[in-house]
N, C-alpha and C positions, 0 to 999 in steps of 0.2 A: 537252879530253878527248873522245875519240871515243865514238860511240854504243855501240859494242860494249863498251868499257871501262865505261861507265855501267851497261849491262845486267849485266855481270859483277859489278860492285860491288853492285848492287841484289840480285842473287841471293845473293851471299855474305853480305850484311847480313841478309837474310831468314833464311838458314839459321843464322847465329850467334844471332839473336834467338830462334828456335825452340829451339835447343839450350840457351840460357840459361834460357828459360821452363821447359823440362823439368826443369832442376835446381831452379828456384825453386818451381814448383807442378806436380809430376808428377801427371797425372790422365788418365783415359780421354777426357775432353773435349778435351784438347790433342791427343791422338793422333787422335781422331775428326775434329777440324777440320783436322789435317794431311793426313789421307786425303782429305777433301773438297777441299782445296787441290790435291793431286796430281791428283785426278780432273778438276777444272776446268782445270788446266794441260794435261792430256792432251787434253781435248776442244777447248780453244782452240788450242793449238799444233799438235798433230798432226792432229786430225780436220779442223778448219776451215782453218787456214793451209795445211797440206800437202796433204791429200787433196782438199779442196773447191776452194780457190783455185788451187793450183798445177796440179792434175791434172783438176779438174772430174769426179771419179770418182763423184759422187752429187749429188742435188738435195735439199737439206733442205726440210722443211716450212716454210711462211712464218713460223710462230711460233718456229721453232727457229733460224733464221738470225741474228736479232738477239742471241739468247742466246749462240750460238757466237761471234759477233763480240765481245760483251762479255768472254767468257772469254779470247779471243785477245788482247785489249788488256790484260786484267788480269794475264796471265802475264809480261809484260815482255820478250818475245822480239823486240821491234821491231814496226814497222808491218806491217800485213797486206799493204800494197802492196809491201814489200821481198821478200815471199815469192813474189810472182807475177812479179816483174821478172827 
């Protein structure tokens, strides 16, 4: 199974689990954590991988770079190296 198929499966599985959880225990906490997850995915995938690694359009503070790197790996969009290549 290729890496892109594994990533697609992981994303689909995560969405299905969240949908099932909303039917089992609908609450504002679930919605809040969902928004936090979306924010982390945007920071890791788009800001760090795309804007910083691919284009070098900004220089993050030294304490922020490891955090963005963590978010980038947690999103499941592939390695950061694949974004720059």
